[in-house]
C-alpha beads as a LAMMPS data file, in Angstrom:
LAMMPS data file: protein, C-alpha beads

147 atoms
146 bonds

1 atom types
1 bond types

-500.0 500.0 xlo xhi
-500.0 500.0 ylo yhi
-500.0 500.0 zlo zhi

Masses

1 110.0

Atoms # bond

1 1 1 120.001 341.465 238.210
2 1 1 119.008 342.531 234.695
3 1 1 116.286 339.939 234.131
4 1 1 114.651 340.860 237.437
5 1 1 114.887 344.583 236.718
6 1 1 113.363 344.172 233.276
7 1 1 110.666 341.837 234.599
8 1 1 109.655 344.579 237.022
9 1 1 110.199 347.698 234.882
10 1 1 108.891 346.655 231.459
11 1 1 105.234 346.139 232.513
12 1 1 105.282 349.396 234.479
13 1 1 106.761 351.266 231.530
14 1 1 104.159 349.728 229.216
15 1 1 101.457 351.127 231.534
16 1 1 102.994 354.619 231.413
17 1 1 104.745 354.723 234.781
18 1 1 107.045 357.742 234.455
19 1 1 109.814 356.385 236.673
20 1 1 109.881 353.070 234.820
21 1 1 109.910 354.904 231.487
22 1 1 112.889 356.961 232.677
23 1 1 114.742 353.839 233.801
24 1 1 113.993 352.012 230.558
25 1 1 115.175 355.052 228.604
26 1 1 118.363 355.146 230.630
27 1 1 118.912 351.404 230.081
28 1 1 118.545 351.829 226.320
29 1 1 120.798 354.898 226.446
30 1 1 123.646 353.151 228.255
31 1 1 123.085 349.642 226.900
32 1 1 122.473 348.316 230.420
33 1 1 120.194 345.256 230.460
34 1 1 119.030 346.223 226.953
35 1 1 120.814 346.670 223.655
36 1 1 121.938 350.262 223.285
37 1 1 119.352 352.091 221.162
38 1 1 119.331 355.895 220.973
39 1 1 115.912 356.064 219.301
40 1 1 114.158 353.935 221.940
41 1 1 116.054 355.727 224.675
42 1 1 114.877 359.169 223.538
43 1 1 111.331 357.832 223.102
44 1 1 111.202 356.568 226.702
45 1 1 112.927 359.659 228.109
46 1 1 110.438 361.932 226.317
47 1 1 107.489 359.955 227.686
48 1 1 108.875 360.220 231.203
49 1 1 109.827 363.910 230.954
50 1 1 106.453 364.796 229.460
51 1 1 104.935 363.483 232.679
52 1 1 107.320 365.542 234.824
53 1 1 110.005 362.973 235.660
54 1 1 112.908 365.312 236.557
55 1 1 115.820 362.971 235.804
56 1 1 114.477 362.378 232.291
57 1 1 114.057 366.141 231.821
58 1 1 117.665 366.697 232.931
59 1 1 118.967 364.178 230.400
60 1 1 116.901 365.812 227.635
61 1 1 118.257 369.188 228.739
62 1 1 121.792 367.811 228.540
63 1 1 121.152 366.381 225.075
64 1 1 119.891 369.748 223.800
65 1 1 122.617 371.728 225.607
66 1 1 125.521 369.732 224.174
67 1 1 127.975 371.390 226.506
68 1 1 131.468 371.454 224.986
69 1 1 133.726 368.675 226.260
70 1 1 130.812 366.989 228.029
71 1 1 131.925 363.519 229.024
72 1 1 128.833 362.763 231.109
73 1 1 126.677 359.721 230.590
74 1 1 124.094 361.879 228.805
75 1 1 126.474 363.038 226.097
76 1 1 125.256 361.488 222.869
77 1 1 126.807 362.694 219.632
78 1 1 124.980 359.927 217.736
79 1 1 121.498 360.866 218.971
80 1 1 121.005 363.349 216.126
81 1 1 119.513 365.930 218.486
82 1 1 120.241 369.452 217.320
83 1 1 121.821 371.799 219.843
84 1 1 119.062 374.078 221.110
85 1 1 119.751 376.165 224.204
86 1 1 116.143 377.346 224.460
87 1 1 114.865 373.770 224.508
88 1 1 117.643 372.744 226.907
89 1 1 116.763 375.492 229.371
90 1 1 113.065 374.609 229.113
91 1 1 113.813 371.033 230.187
92 1 1 116.123 372.192 232.987
93 1 1 113.470 374.581 234.340
94 1 1 110.837 371.837 234.237
95 1 1 113.238 369.466 235.990
96 1 1 113.888 372.023 238.721
97 1 1 110.150 372.557 239.151
98 1 1 109.523 368.824 239.614
99 1 1 112.625 367.756 241.481
100 1 1 112.478 366.898 245.163
101 1 1 116.215 366.319 245.499
102 1 1 118.672 369.094 246.362
103 1 1 121.418 367.645 244.154
104 1 1 119.208 367.767 241.067
105 1 1 118.058 371.297 241.864
106 1 1 121.637 372.455 242.420
107 1 1 122.800 370.902 239.130
108 1 1 119.940 372.542 237.231
109 1 1 120.668 375.948 238.777
110 1 1 124.345 375.642 237.852
111 1 1 123.774 374.635 234.245
112 1 1 120.987 377.192 233.811
113 1 1 123.411 379.894 234.965
114 1 1 125.821 378.732 232.246
115 1 1 123.161 378.906 229.533
116 1 1 121.381 382.173 230.395
117 1 1 124.237 384.513 229.343
118 1 1 124.271 382.807 225.941
119 1 1 120.622 383.691 225.241
120 1 1 119.130 386.876 223.853
121 1 1 116.193 388.518 225.616
122 1 1 113.888 387.076 222.952
123 1 1 115.242 383.572 223.566
124 1 1 114.796 383.977 227.326
125 1 1 111.197 385.031 226.723
126 1 1 110.728 381.978 224.494
127 1 1 111.975 379.710 227.297
128 1 1 109.432 381.195 229.702
129 1 1 106.706 380.868 227.071
130 1 1 107.509 377.171 226.549
131 1 1 107.670 376.455 230.281
132 1 1 104.387 378.248 230.958
133 1 1 102.655 376.548 228.010
134 1 1 103.905 373.088 228.976
135 1 1 101.241 370.642 230.077
136 1 1 101.952 367.220 231.437
137 1 1 100.810 364.337 229.311
138 1 1 99.071 362.191 230.311
139 1 1 99.418 363.247 233.943
140 1 1 102.073 364.701 236.160
141 1 1 104.472 362.197 237.628
142 1 1 104.426 362.360 241.415
143 1 1 107.518 361.652 243.484
144 1 1 107.318 358.379 245.339
145 1 1 107.748 358.242 249.073
146 1 1 110.238 355.669 250.193
147 1 1 110.245 354.059 253.599

Bonds

1 1 1 2
2 1 2 3
3 1 3 4
4 1 4 5
5 1 5 6
6 1 6 7
7 1 7 8
8 1 8 9
9 1 9 10
10 1 10 11
11 1 11 12
12 1 12 13
13 1 13 14
14 1 14 15
15 1 15 16
16 1 16 17
17 1 17 18
18 1 18 19
19 1 19 20
20 1 20 21
21 1 21 22
22 1 22 23
23 1 23 24
24 1 24 25
25 1 25 26
26 1 26 27
27 1 27 28
28 1 28 29
29 1 29 30
30 1 30 31
31 1 31 32
32 1 32 33
33 1 33 34
34 1 34 35
35 1 35 36
36 1 36 37
37 1 37 38
38 1 38 39
39 1 39 40
40 1 40 41
41 1 41 42
42 1 42 43
43 1 43 44
44 1 44 45
45 1 45 46
46 1 46 47
47 1 47 48
48 1 48 49
49 1 49 50
50 1 50 51
51 1 51 52
52 1 52 53
53 1 53 54
54 1 54 55
55 1 55 56
56 1 56 57
57 1 57 58
58 1 58 59
59 1 59 60
60 1 60 61
61 1 61 62
62 1 62 63
63 1 63 64
64 1 64 65
65 1 65 66
66 1 66 67
67 1 67 68
68 1 68 69
69 1 69 70
70 1 70 71
71 1 71 72
72 1 72 73
73 1 73 74
74 1 74 75
75 1 75 76
76 1 76 77
77 1 77 78
78 1 78 79
79 1 79 80
80 1 80 81
81 1 81 82
82 1 82 83
83 1 83 84
84 1 84 85
85 1 85 86
86 1 86 87
87 1 87 88
88 1 88 89
89 1 89 90
90 1 90 91
91 1 91 92
92 1 92 93
93 1 93 94
94 1 94 95
95 1 95 96
96 1 96 97
97 1 97 98
98 1 98 99
99 1 99 100
100 1 100 101
101 1 101 102
102 1 102 103
103 1 103 104
104 1 104 105
105 1 105 106
106 1 106 107
107 1 107 108
108 1 108 109
109 1 109 110
110 1 110 111
111 1 111 112
112 1 112 113
113 1 113 114
114 1 114 115
115 1 115 116
116 1 116 117
117 1 117 118
118 1 118 119
119 1 119 120
120 1 120 121
121 1 121 122
122 1 122 123
123 1 123 124
124 1 124 125
125 1 125 126
126 1 126 127
127 1 127 128
128 1 128 129
129 1 129 130
130 1 130 131
131 1 131 132
132 1 132 133
133 1 133 134
134 1 134 135
135 1 135 136
136 1 136 137
137 1 137 138
138 1 138 139
139 1 139 140
140 1 140 141
141 1 141 142
142 1 142 143
143 1 143 144
144 1 144 145
145 1 145 146
146 1 146 147
């Protein structure tokens, strides 16, 4: 299955397809079909999230949140990402804005509710500033319709 997946995803990722970039980032992150590589994983996830891919934004939120005792797949002590609740909440809010799936939206609401009490009013304002200033690059990823 891996050779077929890579044969399909790699060219799409190379062309900037946000869903393929997310999947490639996840493959590098978990070491599935690719050698595990935190640097390449974060690179692909950032490309996807910067286009509005909500799953990539959720993983980046998780990496910046660094929730204590997090045993999820997106826990990465070796990624060298500094804990930053403002940046985490920014990614969660962007994920919620772009998500079309109730499960993703519910997860983001739950984790956002955990983070908000930990932030000062100035930090909350900074989150809103970052979300409002965010622009998709190169273009916003649009959800695909499946038959």
